Every structure is written in C-alpha cells, then in structure tokens.
BAFI-3210 file (N, C-alpha, C; in Angstrom, 3 decimals, decimal comma, padded with zeros to 6 digits):
// residues 76
n [1|2|3|4|5|6|7|8|9|10|11|12|13|14|15|16|17|18|19|20|21|22|23|24|25|26|27|28|29|30|31|32|33|34|35|36|37|38|39|40|41|42|43|44|45|46|47|48|49|50|51|52|53|54|55|56|57|58|59|60|61|62|63|64|65|66|67|68|69|70|71|72|73|74|75|76]
n.u [178,648|179,433|179,378|181,873|184,618|184,196|183,274|183,732|181,058|179,150|177,268|174,259|174,870|176,523|179,859|181,262|183,703|183,360|180,628|179,244|179,640|177,654|175,288|172,040|171,218|169,710|169,532|171,137|171,267|173,313|175,241|173,622|174,935|178,064|181,511|182,224|181,355|180,116|181,726|181,116|182,696|185,207|187,422|188,319|190,621|192,042|193,792|194,054|193,299|191,209|189,010|186,184|182,749|182,015|183,741|184,433|184,642|185,631|185,072|185,698|183,189|183,940|185,428|185,961|185,809|186,731|186,563|184,402|181,108|177,498|174,516|171,174|168,369|165,392|163,049|160,824]
n.v [-026,526|-023,871|-022,979|-023,751|-022,611|-019,882|-018,135|-018,817|-020,088|-018,847|-020,430|-021,221|-022,849|-023,534|-024,411|-027,474|-029,580|-032,301|-032,789|-034,340|-036,933|-037,613|-036,712|-036,248|-038,564|-037,664|-034,588|-032,838|-030,214|-028,919|-027,773|-026,128|-023,912|-022,043|-020,970|-020,384|-020,285|-022,650|-022,716|-023,320|-024,849|-023,809|-020,850|-018,225|-017,195|-019,431|-022,652|-024,793|-027,389|-027,043|-026,218|-027,013|-027,917|-029,255|-028,880|-028,241|-026,000|-023,646|-020,420|-017,555|-015,254|-012,678|-012,290|-011,033|-010,620|-010,549|-013,269|-014,543|-015,398|-015,520|-017,660|-017,045|-018,476|-020,618|-022,224|-024,836]
n.w [-030,549|-030,843|-028,232|-026,907|-025,430|-025,585|-023,288|-019,796|-018,139|-015,523|-013,008|-011,067|-009,016|-005,884|-005,128|-004,115|-003,382|-002,644|-003,141|-005,221|-004,459|-002,663|-003,680|-005,286|-008,058|-010,331|-011,782|-009,893|-007,524|-006,302|-003,433|-000,429|000,197|000,082|-000,490|-003,049|-006,521|-009,165|-012,269|-015,605|-018,332|-020,802|-021,478|-023,832|-022,943|-021,777|-021,566|-024,412|-023,823|-022,062|-023,306|-023,473|-023,264|-021,118|-018,943|-015,627|-013,057|-010,335|-008,924|-006,907|-005,647|-006,260|-008,591|-011,881|-015,413|-018,991|-019,701|-018,467|-018,197|-018,610|-019,050|-019,989|-018,752|-018,169|-015,955|-016,951]
ca.u [180,095|179,630|179,459|183,042|185,653|183,740|183,557|183,360|179,626|178,709|176,060|173,730|175,370|177,537|180,771|181,863|184,522|182,723|179,214|178,804|179,753|176,404|174,297|171,156|171,712|169,124|169,223|171,720|171,205|174,446|174,967|172,890|175,808|179,510|182,315|182,585|180,313|180,617|181,782|181,208|183,338|186,486|187,279|189,282|192,013|192,454|194,533|193,157|192,785|190,150|188,008|185,163|181,641|181,863|184,702|183,709|185,617|184,942|185,766|185,098|182,253|184,391|186,267|185,186|186,723|186,127|186,423|183,302|179,651|176,253|173,481|169,693|167,581|164,185|162,587|159,655]
ca.v [-026,166|-022,459|-022,780|-024,167|-021,554|-018,377|-017,699|-019,626|-019,872|-018,805|-021,179|-020,750|-023,806|-023,390|-025,276|-028,398|-030,656|-033,609|-032,723|-035,312|-038,190|-037,850|-035,839|-037,055|-038,962|-036,994|-033,158|-032,410|-028,689|-028,244|-027,487|-025,033|-022,611|-022,203|-019,885|-019,906|-020,685|-023,332|-022,246|-024,424|-024,661|-023,010|-019,456|-017,865|-016,940|-020,638|-023,504|-025,473|-028,665|-026,708|-025,636|-027,978|-027,401|-030,218|-028,483|-027,835|-025,318|-022,749|-019,149|-016,690|-014,315|-011,324|-012,171|-010,786|-010,260|-010,980|-014,677|-015,129|-014,839|-016,441|-017,864|-016,869|-019,793|-020,620|-023,591|-024,981]
ca.w [-031,116|-030,473|-026,763|-026,385|-025,517|-025,588|-021,920|-018,692|-017,811|-014,295|-012,612|-009,844|-007,961|-004,951|-005,353|-003,069|-003,954|-002,266|-003,239|-006,080|-003,742|-002,007|-004,489|-006,047|-009,276|-011,444|-011,597|-008,610|-007,456|-005,733|-002,084|-000,151|000,518|-000,229|-000,641|-004,521|-007,484|-010,277|-013,482|-016,510|-019,807|-020,772|-022,189|-025,010|-022,376|-021,147|-022,444|-025,414|-023,358|-021,133|-024,269|-023,691|-022,540|-019,863|-017,995|-014,421|-012,044|-009,396|-008,749|-005,830|-006,303|-006,539|-009,732|-013,083|-016,617|-020,263|-019,830|-017,609|-018,655|-018,171|-020,090|-019,573|-018,993|-017,358|-015,737|-017,753]
c.u [180,432|179,704|180,928|184,064|185,486|184,057|183,108|182,000|179,412|177,324|175,431|174,135|176,616|178,562|181,129|182,497|183,968|181,299|178,757|178,888|178,508|175,216|173,355|171,595|171,117|168,927|169,878|171,637|172,314|174,143|174,234|173,695|177,218|180,249|182,587|181,326|180,997|180,600|181,981|181,881|184,566|186,304|188,412|190,741|192,726|193,313|193,528|192,538|191,495|188,850|186,929|183,976|181,299|182,740|183,980|184,895|184,929|185,699|184,936|184,075|182,752|185,404|185,253|186,257|186,114|185,905|185,372|182,069|178,559|175,249|172,062|168,965|166,354|163,778|161,185|158,497]
c.v [-024,678|-022,007|-022,994|-022,911|-020,262|-017,784|-018,902|-019,242|-019,899|-019,631|-020,676|-021,775|-023,323|-024,499|-026,050|-029,360|-032,007|-033,804|-034,015|-036,785|-038,508|-037,213|-036,843|-037,369|-038,130|-035,411|-032,606|-030,849|-028,186|-028,111|-026,163|-023,644|-022,840|-020,955|-019,427|-020,727|-021,579|-022,461|-023,337|-023,906|-023,750|-021,624|-019,225|-017,587|-018,270|-021,464|-024,287|-026,717|-028,306|-026,065|-026,736|-027,543|-028,281|-029,756|-027,875|-027,316|-024,385|-021,549|-018,395|-015,754|-012,909|-011,129|-011,930|-010,691|-010,838|-012,488|-015,394|-014,598|-015,614|-016,577|-017,631|-018,170|-019,749|-022,120|-023,744|-025,475]
c.w [-030,735|-029,038|-026,184|-026,616|-025,609|-024,224|-021,053|-018,183|-016,238|-014,032|-011,336|-008,665|-007,170|-005,276|-004,037|-003,678|-003,754|-002,516|-004,084|-005,496|-002,912|-002,606|-005,013|-007,508|-010,435|-010,848|-010,168|-008,571|-006,750|-004,202|-001,674|000,004|000,136|-000,289|-002,137|-005,389|-008,526|-011,594|-014,524|-017,847|-019,661|-021,344|-023,239|-024,354|-021,866|-022,077|-023,196|-024,871|-022,411|-022,135|-024,546|-022,856|-021,237|-018,655|-016,672|-013,490|-011,186|-009,280|-007,529|-006,447|-006,618|-007,714|-010,990|-014,132|-017,717|-020,466|-019,205|-018,176|-018,137|-019,224|-019,536|-019,740|-017,883|-017,150|-016,543|-016,805]
res [h|d|m|a|a|n|v|g|e|w|t|a|d|w|y|d|l|a|y|y|q|q|s|p|e|i|n|p|q|g|p|a|s|g|a|s|k|v|v|r|g|g|n|f|e|g|l|p|d|n|h|t|t|v|r|r|d|h|e|s|l|n|i|s|g|p|g|f|g|f|r|c|a|r|d|e]
***
C-alpha cells in the first residue's frame, strides 16, 4: 500500500517496447542497452489512474525531480 504513488521507481532495466515479446518467461532482465530506463509505479504528481505499483513507463537518463526515486535491493 505505501509503495503506490510516492515516487516512480527507477530500475536497472533498459527500456525496449518490444522486449517482452521475446524475453524469458522467468525473471526477464531487460535488454543489454537502450536509450531510456524503465520506471515502475506512479508518483504523487501523476494522474490517479497511474497510482499503481505495476505501472511501467520509461524516461531518459537526464530527467530528475521529486516524482522519481529508487529502492535499495540486493540479490540473495
């Protein structure tokens, strides 16, 4: 619940519109390179329809602002 609409979360994955058409079914890592990165979830500046944790969008690497953030995570 607290993850929805705080900030859009930057991910390590490069964005490719067609990637999921040929990606592995389990744990797709994203393409090896690209022009923009995947951003997951909505933010407080967006429309209410975008306030979900499953929202997937992309942004260029030179954008910043209070509506973007990241989560620290590690592989086990």
